C-alpha positions in Angstrom: 0.0 0.0 0.0 2.8 2.4 0.8 4.2 2.8 -2.8 0.7 3.7 -4.0 0.1 6.1 -1.2 3.3 7.9 -1.8 2.5 8.2 -5.6 -1.0 9.5 -4.8 0.4 12.0 -2.3 2.9 13.1 -4.9 0.0 13.8 -7.4 -2.1 15.6 -4.8 -0.4 19.0 -5.0 -0.6 19.0 -8.8 -4.3 18.2 -8.6 -4.8 21.0 -6.1 -2.9 23.4 -8.3 -5.0 22.4 -11.3 -8.1 22.9 -9.3 -7.0 26.3 -8.1 -6.2 27.4 -11.7 -9.5 26.2 -13.1 -11.4 28.0 -10.4 -9.4 31.2 -10.5 -10.6 34.6 -11.8 -8.1 34.4 -14.7 -9.6 31.1 -15.9 -13.1 32.5 -15.7 -12.0 35.6 -17.7 -10.5 33.3 -20.4 -13.8 31.4 -20.5 -15.7 34.6 -20.7 -13.5 35.8 -23.6 -14.4 32.6 -25.5 -18.1 33.3 -24.9 -17.7 36.9 -26.0 -15.9 35.8 -29.2 -18.9 33.5 -30.0 -21.3 36.3 -29.3 -19.5 38.9 -31.4 -19.1 36.4 -34.3 -22.9 36.0 -34.3 -23.2 39.7 -34.5 -20.7 40.0 -37.3 -22.6 37.3 -39.2 -25.7 39.6 -39.1 -23.9 42.4 -41.0 -24.9 42.0 -44.7 -21.6 42.3 -46.6 -19.0 41.5 -44.0 -21.1 38.6 -42.5 -21.0 36.7 -45.8 -17.3 37.2 -46.2 -16.2 36.3 -42.7 -16.1 32.7 -41.6 -18.3 33.2 -38.6 -19.6 29.7 -38.5 -16.1 28.3 -38.0 -15.4 31.0 -35.4 -18.5 30.0 -33.5 -17.6 26.4 -33.7 -14.1 27.1 -32.3 -15.6 29.2 -29.6 -18.0 26.4 -28.6 -15.1 24.0 -28.5 -13.1 26.3 -26.3 -16.0 26.9 -23.9 -16.5 23.1 -23.7 -12.8 22.5 -23.0 -12.8 25.1 -20.3 -15.9 23.6 -18.6 -14.5 20.0 -18.9 -11.2 21.0 -17.4 -12.9 22.7 -14.5 -15.1 19.6 -13.9 -12.2 17.2 -14.3 -10.1 19.1 -11.8 -12.9 18.8 -9.2 -13.3 15.1 -9.8 -9.6 14.3 -9.7 -9.2 16.3 -6.4 -12.1 14.4 -4.8 -10.9 11.0 -6.0 -7.4 11.7 -4.6 -8.9 12.6 -1.3 -11.1 9.5 -1.2 -8.2 7.3 -2.2 -6.0 8.6 0.5 -8.8 8.2 3.0 -9.4 4.6 2.0 -5.7 3.7 2.1 -5.6 5.3 5.5 -8.5 3.0 6.6 -7.0 -0.1 5.0 -3.8 -0.2 7.1 -5.6 -0.4 10.5 -8.0 -2.9 9.0 -5.1 -5.1 7.9 -3.4 -4.8 11.3 -6.8 -5.7 13.0 -7.1 -8.8 10.8 -3.6 -10.0 11.7 -4.3 -9.4 15.4 -7.5 -11.4 15.2 -5.7 -14.3 13.6 -3.0 -14.2 16.3 -5.7 -14.1 19.0 -7.6 -17.0 17.3 -4.5 -19.2 17.2 -3.7 -18.4 20.9 -7.3 -19.3 21.9 -7.1 -22.5 19.8 -3.9 -23.6 21.5 -5.1 -22.6 25.0 -8.3 -24.7 24.6 -6.1 -27.7 23.7 -6.5 -27.6 20.0 -5.4 -30.7 18.1 -5.1 -32.7 21.4 -6.4 -35.8 19.7 -3.4 -35.9 17.5 -0.6 -35.0 19.9 1.8 -37.8 20.8 0.8 -39.9 17.9 3.3 -40.6 15.1 2.5 -40.9 11.5 1.4 -44.3 10.3 4.1 -46.2 8.5 3.1 -48.6 5.8 4.8 -51.8 4.7 7.2 -51.6 2.0 6.8 -53.9 -0.9 
């Protein structure tokens, strides 16, 4: 468990930094710029002469893709940060559970021996067969 825990702990600051970036004011500003580009390209498309010459449909398509990428990056950063937190919590719970299991096995063996476990077989030797 330890190698995986250290790897996940190494990734945690990067995930936190990505989350901070995707939830910052600068990121929101960039997302708003993409939305404004889409809005202005629609307005340019309405102008009779210039609208037909400009490739506003492609601009709107690129702006939609950019907006989608911004949103997906924000959502992904949230999911990754939550998953890392849950994974570290589960690993933290697994170690005490493992130690508890080992302790219970030791106690079970001790009780078994204390109660005289396998007393029916003590002192007897293995049966020997005739050799042919």
